KEKE-3310 file (N, C-alpha, C; in steps of 0.2 Angstrom, whole numbers, plus 5000, padded with zeros to 4 digits):
npx = (5057:5055:5052:5043:5042:5030:5028:5020:5022:5020:5021:5030:5024:5012:4997:4990:4982:4968:4973:4987:5002:5020:5029:5041:5055:5066:5081:5095:5108:5105:5093:5082:5075:5075:5070:5057:5051:5050:5041:5030:5027:5023:5012:5003:4994:5005:5021:5038:5051:5064:5080:5094:5112:5130:5137:5145:5137:5129:5131:5118:5109:5098:5099:5090:5080:5083:5091:5096:5110:5124:5138:5150:5152:5141:5131:5133:5133:5118:5114:5118:5111:5098:5091:5089:5081:5084:5100:5113:5128:5134:5143:5153:5148:5137:5119:5103:5088:5075:5063:5052:5052:5045:5034:5027:5023:5013:5003:4999:4992:4998:5005:5021:5034:5050:5067:5075:5090:5093:5099:5095:5081:5075:5077:5071:5058:5056:5054:5042:5032:5020:5023:5023:5030:5041:5051:5063:5070:5083:5082:5094:5112:5117:5108:5109:5122:5122:5113:5120:5132:5126:5123:5135:5144:5162:5174:5180:5170:5159:5161:5161:5148:5142:5146:5140:5127:5125:5127:5116:5105:5108:5106:5092:5088:5092:5084:5079:5068:5057:5053:5046:5032:5028:5037:5046:5051:5063:5065:5068:5061:5045:5037:5026:5018:5023:5019:5006:5003:5008:4999:4987:4991:4996:4985:4985:4980:4976:4982:4972:4970:4971)
npy = (5059:5045:5028:5017:5001:4991:4982:4975:4972:4963:4971:4972:4982:4994:4995:5006:5021:5031:5042:5055:5051:5050:5047:5037:5036:5025:5019:5016:5029:5039:5033:5041:5047:5060:5067:5062:5064:5077:5080:5074:5082:5094:5091:5084:5083:5084:5086:5089:5084:5093:5089:5090:5094:5090:5090:5095:5108:5107:5114:5117:5116:5123:5131:5127:5122:5111:5105:5109:5117:5115:5118:5107:5109:5117:5107:5096:5103:5106:5092:5088:5096:5090:5094:5086:5071:5061:5054:5052:5045:5047:5044:5051:5062:5071:5068:5073:5073:5085:5084:5093:5098:5087:5086:5098:5098:5088:5095:5104:5097:5091:5077:5071:5069:5060:5056:5041:5034:5017:5007:5014:5014:5007:5015:5027:5023:5018:5031:5035:5024:5021:5025:5026:5017:5015:5007:5011:5003:5001:4995:4992:4994:5004:5014:5021:5025:5034:5044:5049:5053:5064:5072:5078:5071:5066:5055:5047:5050:5045:5031:5027:5031:5022:5010:5010:5010:4998:4990:4995:4989:4975:4974:4977:4965:4955:4955:4968:4971:4969:4979:4988:4993:4994:4991:4998:4996:5005:5008:5018:5025:5032:5041:5044:5032:5027:5037:5037:5024:5025:5035:5028:5017:5023:5031:5045:5063:5075:5091:5105:5116:5133)
npz = (4939:4951:4951:4962:4968:4978:4994:5007:5025:5040:5056:5072:5080:5086:5076:5064:5070:5074:5081:5082:5076:5075:5059:5053:5043:5036:5028:5017:5013:4999:4994:4995:5006:5012:5002:4999:5012:5013:5002:5006:5017:5011:5003:5010:5027:5036:5044:5042:5053:5059:5060:5071:5068:5067:5056:5041:5031:5016:5000:4994:5005:5018:5032:5047:5039:5032:5040:5058:5059:5069:5080:5086:5100:5103:5100:5109:5122:5121:5121:5133:5142:5141:5130:5119:5115:5108:5102:5090:5083:5067:5051:5055:5062:5073:5076:5080:5088:5095:5107:5108:5094:5088:5096:5094:5082:5082:5090:5082:5074:5064:5056:5062:5052:5050:5045:5049:5055:5053:5063:5074:5075:5085:5097:5095:5094:5107:5113:5106:5105:5097:5084:5067:5054:5041:5027:5015:5002:4990:4972:4967:4968:4960:4959:4971:4970:4960:4965:4976:4971:4964:4973:4977:4984:4988:4984:4995:5004:4998:4995:5009:5014:5005:5010:5024:5019:5014:5026:5033:5026:5026:5040:5041:5034:5042:5053:5058:5050:5056:5063:5054:5047:5034:5017:5004:4988:4979:4963:4953:4944:4944:4954:4959:4960:4974:4982:4981:4986:4999:5004:5006:5014:5026:5029:5025:5024:5012:5010:5010:4996:4993)
capx = (5054:5056:5047:5044:5038:5029:5027:5018:5024:5018:5025:5028:5022:5005:4995:4987:4976:4965:4978:4993:5009:5025:5030:5048:5057:5073:5084:5102:5109:5104:5087:5077:5071:5073:5065:5050:5048:5048:5036:5024:5025:5021:5006:4998:4994:5011:5027:5045:5055:5071:5085:5100:5118:5136:5140:5146:5131:5130:5129:5111:5105:5097:5099:5084:5075:5086:5094:5098:5118:5127:5145:5150:5151:5133:5127:5135:5129:5111:5113:5120:5105:5093:5087:5089:5078:5088:5107:5117:5134:5136:5146:5158:5145:5131:5113:5099:5081:5072:5056:5049:5051:5040:5027:5024:5019:5006:4999:4996:4987:5002:5009:5027:5038:5058:5071:5079:5096:5090:5101:5093:5074:5071:5078:5065:5052:5055:5051:5036:5031:5016:5025:5022:5037:5042:5059:5065:5076:5085:5082:5101:5116:5118:5104:5112:5129:5119:5110:5125:5136:5122:5124:5142:5150:5168:5176:5180:5163:5154:5162:5160:5141:5139:5147:5135:5121:5125:5126:5108:5101:5109:5103:5085:5087:5094:5079:5076:5062:5051:5051:5043:5025:5028:5043:5045:5057:5064:5068:5071:5056:5038:5038:5018:5016:5025:5015:4999:5003:5009:4993:4983:4994:4996:4978:4986:4975:4980:4981:4967:4973:4966)
capy = (5055:5038:5023:5013:4995:4991:4976:4976:4966:4963:4974:4971:4988:4995:4998:5013:5023:5038:5048:5057:5048:5051:5043:5037:5034:5023:5016:5018:5035:5040:5030:5046:5048:5066:5070:5059:5067:5085:5080:5072:5088:5099:5089:5081:5086:5082:5091:5086:5086:5095:5087:5095:5090:5094:5089:5101:5111:5106:5121:5118:5116:5129:5130:5128:5119:5105:5103:5114:5115:5116:5116:5101:5111:5118:5101:5092:5107:5104:5085:5088:5099:5087:5097:5081:5066:5055:5057:5046:5048:5042:5047:5056:5068:5070:5069:5072:5076:5088:5082:5099:5098:5082:5087:5105:5097:5085:5100:5108:5094:5088:5070:5072:5064:5061:5051:5038:5028:5010:5004:5018:5014:5005:5021:5032:5019:5019:5038:5035:5017:5021:5029:5023:5016:5012:5007:5012:4998:5002:4989:4990:4999:5009:5020:5024:5028:5040:5049:5051:5058:5070:5077:5080:5066:5065:5047:5044:5050:5041:5024:5026:5030:5016:5004:5010:5009:4991:4988:4996:4985:4969:4974:4976:4958:4951:4955:4974:4972:4968:4986:4992:4992:4993:4991:5000:4995:5010:5006:5023:5029:5033:5043:5045:5026:5026:5042:5034:5018:5028:5038:5023:5013:5027:5036:5053:5067:5079:5098:5110:5121:5139)
capz = (4945:4953:4952:4968:4968:4985:4996:5014:5029:5047:5060:5079:5084:5085:5069:5062:5075:5072:5084:5077:5079:5071:5054:5052:5036:5036:5022:5015:5010:4993:4993:4993:5012:5013:4996:5001:5018:5011:4998:5010:5021:5006:5001:5016:5033:5039:5045:5043:5059:5057:5066:5073:5066:5067:5050:5036:5027:5009:4997:4992:5010:5022:5040:5049:5035:5030:5047:5062:5059:5075:5081:5090:5107:5104:5100:5116:5127:5120:5123:5141:5146:5140:5125:5114:5117:5104:5098:5087:5080:5061:5046:5058:5065:5077:5074:5086:5088:5100:5108:5106:5088:5087:5099:5092:5075:5083:5093:5077:5070:5058:5057:5061:5047:5050:5044:5055:5054:5054:5069:5080:5076:5093:5101:5093:5096:5114:5115:5103:5103:5092:5078:5061:5050:5033:5025:5008:4999:4983:4969:4966:4972:4955:4961:4977:4968:4956:4970:4981:4966:4962:4980:4977:4988:4986:4983:5001:5008:4994:4998:5017:5014:5003:5015:5028:5017:5014:5032:5035:5021:5029:5047:5039:5031:5047:5058:5059:5046:5061:5066:5049:5045:5026:5015:4998:4984:4975:4956:4949:4939:4945:4961:4961:4963:4980:4986:4981:4991:5006:5006:5008:5019:5032:5029:5025:5022:5008:5012:5006:4993:4992)
cpx = (5056:5051:5049:5039:5036:5027:5025:5021:5021:5023:5024:5027:5015:5003:4993:4981:4973:4970:4984:4999:5014:5026:5037:5050:5064:5074:5091:5102:5108:5097:5081:5072:5069:5068:5058:5047:5045:5042:5029:5022:5022:5014:5001:4998:4999:5017:5033:5049:5062:5075:5091:5106:5124:5140:5140:5139:5133:5128:5122:5107:5103:5096:5092:5078:5077:5088:5095:5106:5120:5134:5145:5149:5144:5130:5127:5132:5122:5110:5113:5114:5099:5088:5086:5087:5082:5094:5110:5123:5135:5139:5151:5155:5139:5125:5108:5092:5079:5065:5051:5047:5046:5034:5024:5020:5012:5001:4996:4991:4991:5005:5017:5031:5046:5060:5075:5084:5093:5092:5098:5085:5071:5073:5072:5058:5050:5052:5044:5034:5025:5017:5024:5028:5037:5050:5059:5071:5077:5085:5089:5105:5118:5114:5107:5119:5127:5117:5116:5130:5133:5123:5131:5147:5156:5169:5176:5174:5159:5155:5160:5152:5138:5140:5142:5129:5120:5124:5119:5104:5102:5106:5096:5084:5088:5089:5076:5070:5056:5048:5047:5037:5025:5036:5042:5051:5057:5068:5071:5067:5049:5037:5030:5016:5017:5020:5008:4998:5003:5002:4988:4985:4994:4990:4980:4981:4978:4978:4976:4971:4968:4966)
cpy = (5048:5034:5018:5007:4994:4984:4978:4970:4967:4967:4972:4977:4989:4997:5005:5015:5030:5044:5049:5054:5049:5045:5043:5033:5031:5020:5020:5025:5034:5036:5035:5047:5055:5069:5068:5063:5074:5085:5078:5079:5093:5097:5086:5084:5083:5087:5087:5089:5087:5094:5091:5091:5094:5093:5095:5102:5110:5113:5122:5117:5123:5128:5132:5124:5112:5101:5110:5112:5119:5115:5110:5103:5113:5112:5097:5096:5106:5097:5085:5091:5096:5090:5091:5074:5059:5057:5051:5050:5043:5047:5053:5062:5067:5072:5068:5075:5079:5086:5087:5099:5093:5084:5093:5103:5093:5090:5104:5104:5090:5081:5072:5067:5066:5055:5048:5033:5022:5007:5008:5018:5013:5011:5026:5029:5019:5026:5038:5028:5016:5024:5024:5022:5013:5011:5007:5008:5000:4996:4987:4996:5005:5015:5024:5028:5035:5046:5053:5056:5064:5075:5080:5077:5064:5057:5043:5044:5045:5033:5023:5026:5024:5010:5004:5009:5001:4987:4989:4991:4977:4968:4973:4968:4954:4951:4962:4975:4971:4974:4990:4989:4990:4994:4994:5000:5001:5008:5012:5027:5031:5035:5043:5038:5025:5031:5040:5028:5021:5032:5034:5019:5016:5032:5043:5057:5073:5087:5101:5116:5128:5141)
cpz = (4946:4953:4959:4967:4977:4987:5004:5018:5036:5051:5068:5083:5083:5078:5069:5067:5072:5076:5079:5080:5073:5065:5052:5046:5037:5029:5021:5012:5003:4990:4992:4999:5012:5008:4997:5007:5016:5006:5001:5014:5017:5004:5005:5022:5038:5040:5045:5049:5057:5062:5066:5071:5067:5061:5045:5032:5020:5006:4996:4999:5014:5029:5043:5045:5033:5037:5051:5063:5065:5076:5086:5098:5107:5105:5106:5122:5127:5123:5131:5145:5145:5134:5119:5117:5113:5101:5096:5083:5073:5056:5049:5060:5069:5074:5079:5085:5094:5101:5106:5099:5085:5090:5096:5086:5077:5086:5088:5073:5064:5061:5057:5057:5049:5048:5049:5053:5057:5060:5075:5079:5082:5097:5101:5096:5104:5117:5112:5100:5098:5085:5073:5057:5044:5032:5018:5006:4992:4979:4967:4968:4967:4957:4967:4975:4964:4960:4973:4977:4965:4968:4981:4982:4985:4986:4990:5005:5004:4996:5005:5017:5011:5007:5021:5026:5016:5021:5035:5032:5024:5036:5046:5037:5038:5054:5060:5055:5050:5063:5061:5047:5038:5023:5007:4994:4979:4968:4952:4945:4941:4952:4963:4963:4971:4983:4987:4987:4998:5008:5009:5014:5026:5032:5030:5022:5018:5011:5008:5003:4992:4985)
residu = (MET:GLU:THR:TYR:GLN:THR:SER:SER:GLN:ASN:ALA:GLU:ILE:LYS:GLY:ILE:THR:THR:ASN:ILE:HIS:PRO:LEU:LEU:ILE:SER:GLY:PRO:SER:GLY:VAL:GLY:LYS:SER:TYR:LEU:ALA:ARG:PHE:LEU:ALA:SER:GLU:TYR:ILE:CYS:GLY:ARG:VAL:VAL:PRO:SER:THR:THR:ARG:GLU:LYS:ARG:GLU:SER:GLU:VAL:ASN:GLY:GLN:ASP:TYR:HIS:PHE:LEU:SER:THR:GLU:GLU:TYR:LEU:ASN:LYS:LYS:ALA:SER:GLY:GLY:LEU:PHE:MET:SER:ILE:GLN:ILE:PHE:ASN:ALA:TYR:TYR:GLY:PHE:GLU:LYS:ASP:SER:VAL:ASP:SER:LEU:THR:LYS:LYS:GLY:ASP:MET:PRO:ILE:THR:GLU:ILE:TYR:THR:PRO:LYS:ILE:THR:GLN:PHE:LEU:CYS:ALA:TYR:PRO:ASP:ALA:HIS:THR:MET:PHE:LEU:ILE:PRO:GLU:ASN:GLU:GLU:LEU:MET:VAL:LYS:ARG:LEU:LYS:SER:ARG:GLY:GLU:LYS:ASN:GLY:GLN:LEU:GLU:TYR:ARG:LEU:GLU:GLN:GLY:ARG:LYS:GLU:ILE:GLN:LEU:TYR:LYS:ASP:GLY:TYR:SER:ARG:HIS:TYR:GLU:HIS:THR:TYR:VAL:VAL:ASN:GLY:SER:ASN:PHE:ASP:ASP:LEU:VAL:GLN:LYS:ILE:GLU:ILE:ASP:TYR:GLN:LEU:LEU:ARG:ARG:GLU:ARG:SER)
# end
């Protein structure tokens, strides 16, 4: 399990309300965004928004649970028909979100949780200006390298993702931090610390167990 040190900061978007709004998680590749989103969705009254992508499916991933894996033609047709409210191209692949996938969760009473590429946070906030936001930042680059290697990233892919991650962190430091309500520093050993802090910071409610 990983340890997270936490620090709060002011945000220039609306704060927490009693209504259900999406929770956006940003941070460089390998910092633990997807793992955190899945854990929160399993333990709290939340649901992970499943994005669509044209990237190659990893061996451990499940279509429809991790991503909706589409061909480039399928993806572009969906985008052209207005099926995606947000679309980006990163890491040589397309990623996008369907509004229905967000709104269907709020109708069920679940807080939608999703991972957002840092340069596109403002695009998501245009569609959902009351969304809650957090940024995960690694204590050091070695943590990112270890995580990416464990995912089976090859040398070329590994360096590309590391470089993009460095750019995300720099973008955050250069002013994008204003879009995030809270920042959590990942240092690699006690996952429970982060979850506890998030539960308080975002007023999350635990699921009832039968």
